[in-house]
C-alpha positions in Angstrom: 0.0 0.0 -0.1 1.0 3.5 -0.6 -0.2 6.9 0.5 -2.6 6.5 -2.7 -5.8 6.7 -1.0 -5.0 9.8 1.5 -6.4 12.4 -1.0 -9.6 10.6 -1.4 -10.0 10.1 2.2 -9.4 13.8 2.8 -11.9 14.9 0.3 -14.5 12.6 1.6 -14.0 14.0 5.5 -14.2 17.4 4.0 -17.5 16.7 2.1 -19.1 15.2 5.2 -18.2 18.1 7.3 -19.3 20.9 4.7 -22.7 18.8 4.3 -23.5 18.2 8.0 -26.4 20.4 9.2 -25.3 20.4 12.9 -21.5 21.1 12.0 -22.6 24.0 9.6 -24.9 25.5 12.1 -22.0 26.0 14.4 -19.3 27.1 12.1 -21.0 28.2 8.7 -18.7 27.6 5.8 -15.6 28.0 7.9 -14.1 24.5 7.3 -10.7 24.7 5.8 -8.0 22.4 4.0 -5.7 25.3 4.0 -6.5 28.1 6.4 -6.6 31.4 4.5 -4.5 34.5 5.2 -6.0 37.4 6.9 -8.6 37.8 9.5 -9.9 34.5 10.4 -13.6 33.8 12.0 -13.8 33.2 15.9 -14.5 29.6 15.4 -13.3 27.4 12.5 -12.4 23.8 11.5 -9.0 23.1 9.8 -8.0 19.7 8.4 -4.8 18.8 10.3 -1.9 16.3 10.3 -2.2 12.9 9.2 0.0 9.7 9.8 -0.2 6.6 7.8 1.0 3.2 7.9 0.9 0.2 5.7 -1.6 -2.7 6.3 -1.2 -4.6 3.4 -1.5 -8.3 3.2 -1.1 -11.0 0.6 -4.9 -10.7 -0.1 -5.1 -6.7 -0.6 -3.6 -3.4 -0.1 -4.5 -1.5 2.9 -3.4 1.3 5.1 -4.2 2.9 8.6 -4.8 6.7 8.8 -4.7 8.7 11.9 -5.9 12.1 10.6 -6.6 15.2 12.6 -9.7 17.6 12.4 -8.7 21.0 14.5 -11.2 23.0 16.0 -10.0 26.7 16.7 -11.9 29.2 18.6 -11.1 32.8 20.0 -13.4 32.3 23.1 -11.9 32.5 26.4 -13.4 29.0 27.5 -13.6 25.8 25.8 -17.5 25.6 25.3 -17.7 26.7 21.7 -14.8 24.6 20.5 -16.0 21.3 22.4 -19.7 21.9 21.1 -18.1 21.8 17.6 -15.9 19.1 18.1 -18.9 17.0 19.5 -20.7 17.8 16.2 -17.7 16.7 14.0 -17.6 13.6 15.9 -21.3 12.7 15.3 -20.8 13.6 11.7 -17.8 11.3 11.2 -18.2 8.5 13.4 -20.0 5.5 12.0 -20.5 7.2 8.7 -20.2 5.5 5.4 -17.6 7.8 3.6 -17.5 7.3 -0.3 -14.0 7.6 -1.3 -13.1 8.3 -5.0 -10.3 5.9 -4.7 -10.1 2.6 -2.6 -12.9 2.1 0.1 -13.2 2.9 3.7 -13.4 -0.2 6.0 -13.8 1.7 9.4 -13.4 5.2 10.8 -13.3 5.5 14.5 -12.5 8.2 17.1 -9.2 7.7 18.4 -8.5 10.5 20.8 -8.8 14.4 21.5 -6.3 17.1 22.7 -7.9 20.2 24.2 -5.3 23.2 24.9 -4.7 26.8 25.1 -2.8 28.3 22.3 0.1 31.0 22.9 -2.7 33.8 23.3 -4.4 32.6 26.5 -7.8 33.6 25.1 -7.4 31.1 22.2 -8.4 27.5 22.2 -7.9 24.4 19.9 -9.4 20.8 20.1 -7.4 18.5 18.1 -9.5 15.5 17.1 -7.8 12.3 16.0 -9.6 9.7 14.0 -8.4 6.3 12.7 -9.5 5.3 9.2 -8.8 1.8 7.8 -8.9 1.8 4.0 -8.2 -0.5 1.2 -7.0 0.4 -2.4 -9.1 -2.2 -4.3 
């Protein structure tokens, strides 16, 4: 297996998030693959880092993707960021992602990290999901 299914997985995650009513009710259209320059909204989602490892076998090509979805907030507390993180989890967990290449076998929540950014009035929640994909 290679990194070949990564783009298709990212596109599918982006499509689900931008099409989910609960997510967009909280963040509008502020869901980014690449965060734009200039002034940013007070609450937004950025697709984050990804780690991939090969899980191929003699019977097929596969990979395990640990991918981040990052919630950014300029509120002093975590309430808005955590509400959006919950909506993201609801949108992605147990959903059937349609990939343009390969197929998704499983997508699970792995862990989250909530932290203050350099400015004490900024918050970020990093959600990590684990996706098992095959390239068949």
